N, C-alpha and C positions, 0 to 999 in steps of 0.2 A: 140467271147466274149459273154457272155449271154445277151441276150435282156432285161433281169429283171433287169439290172444294171441301175442306173439312169445316163442318158446321160448328162454329164458335158462338158463345153468348155475344160477343161483340157484333159479329154479322146480323145474327137475329135482330140485335138493337138498332142496327142500320136499318134493316130491313123494315122493323116496325116503325121506325120515325118516317120513311118513305110511304108506308101504307096509311099512317096517322095523316100525312100531309095531303095524302090523295084522298082519303074517304073520312076523315075527321074522326073524333073519339068515338062517336055514337055509333058508326057503321064499321069501323075497322074490328076485323075478327083475326084470330090466330090462324085460320084458314088462308086468310089474305096473305098474312106473313109468310106461310109457308109457301104459297104459291109462288110469291115473289123469288124466294129462295130455291124452288124447285124441288121442294122435300115436302115430306108428309106432315100433317100438323102434329102427329105423335112424334116426330122429331124436334119440334120446337118445345114440346111439352116435356121431353127430357132435361132440357136446360133449364125451362122455366114451368114451375108444376101447375101454375093457373094463370089464367088470362090476367088476374090482378096482379100477379107476381111480375109478370112481364110488363104491364103497365106502369108498377111502380119502379122496375128497373129502368126502364126509359125515362122516366121521368128524374129519377136520381142522377142519371147520366147527364141529361139536360141541364140541371141544378148545377152538378159538380164541373161543368165548363166554366161556370161564373166563378165559382170558388177557387179553381185553379188559377184562373186569371190573376186573381187578387192576391194569391198567396205570395207572387213575387215582391208585391210591393211591401208585403208586411215584412218578408225577410230581408229587404234592401238596407243597407247600413247607412242609412240617410236621416237628416233631420226629422223628428218624429211629427213636428206640425206638417212639412211638407208631404211626409208619407200617408198622414191622415186626409190631407185635402187631395193627394193624388188617388188614394184607395176610394174615397166617397165619388170623386169625379169618374173614375173608372166603373164603379159600379153602375153609375147612371147610365154612362155610354153604353155599357154592355146591355144593360134593359133597353136603353134606347134603339140599339142596334138589332135585338132580336124582334123587338115590336116592330120596328119600321121596315125591315128586310123582308120579312115572312111573316105578315100578320096572320096569316091562315093557321101557320104551325104555332105562332105564339099564344093565339086564342085556343088551340087545342092543348098547349101545355098548361094553359090557366085552368082549363078544365080538369086534367090529369092531377096537376097539384093540389086541386081541391079535394080530390080523391083519395089522394095518397097522403094524408097528413103526416105520417112518420118521417117519409123523405122529406117533406118540406120542413117540418119541425128540425131533423137534423141539419139540413141547409141552413136555416136561419140560426141555429146555435153554432154551426160553423162560421157564417158570417160576423155574429157578434162575438165570437171568440178571436176572430182576426182582428176586429176591431180592439178588442181588450188588449191582446197584444201591442198593438200601436200605442194606446193610451198609457199603458204600464211602462213602455219604453220612454214616452214623455214625462212620465212621473219620476222615472229613474234618472233622466237628464236633466231634471228641474225646469222642464219647458211647461209642463201641465201640472196643475195642482187638483187632485181628487183624493178623497179618502178610500174611495174603491173604484179602481178602473173598469170593473165588470159591470157595475151599475153605470157609470158614465157611458160606457160603450153601449149599453142598451138603449139608453136616453139617447145618445148621438145616432143611432140606427132609426129609433122612433122619429127624431126631429127632422131627418131627411127623408122620411118615408115617400114623400110626394115625388121624389125623385128616383126612387126604385121599386115601390110597391106597384105592381101590375095594374091594380085598380086604377091609378092614374095616368096611365098609357096614352089615352086621348090627349092629356094634356102636354106631353113631352115635345109636341113639334110645334107648339102654340109660340108665337113671337114672344120675345122677352123671357123664355123659361131659362136660358143660360144666365141671365142677370139675377133672377130670383134664385137660382141655384148659389151663384157666387155671393148674394146677399145673406142666405142662410149659411152658408159655409163661414163667412166672416163673423157672423153672430156666435156659432158654435165654437169656434176658435178662441174668440174674445173670451168666452165663458170658461174655457178651459186653461188658458194661460195662467201662469203662476204668478 
């Protein structure tokens, strides 16, 4: 990259992802990121005060991509049951896509997510918050019945964990996984119906 370009946090995060893909989380350094950008490592530190802060920011950026994809489903003016099914299917598809298309980077981000509990916690809270909105809309429309949409949303998230928790990634390409997903969806939707 030309050094005449303005160094932004976004450019640094893009370079960091490239370095992580190439070297993995154990060997990637701020010096490597600076080298890709054609700047000194001090320039990187002006944007991110520590290596840990940089790693947390790149983790947050990666996790936020999934949240942003799902937000459109939450906001759609459609039947809440269809939105819930679509949201969970989209979450499963996004995780499968990340794991299958770039397994090395997916493994890297699993390590980073483990290191950055705060970013991961915010991400999980965002996802369950989105689910809560859908469940609440279903209750308001008389489609779902639950005394506490937030508790129901957390239960839904945990009940479908096999289809979005990275620990299950090796199972996501097994034959029959889509049918198993549909069976779980049917079960949880029956449990929510008014």
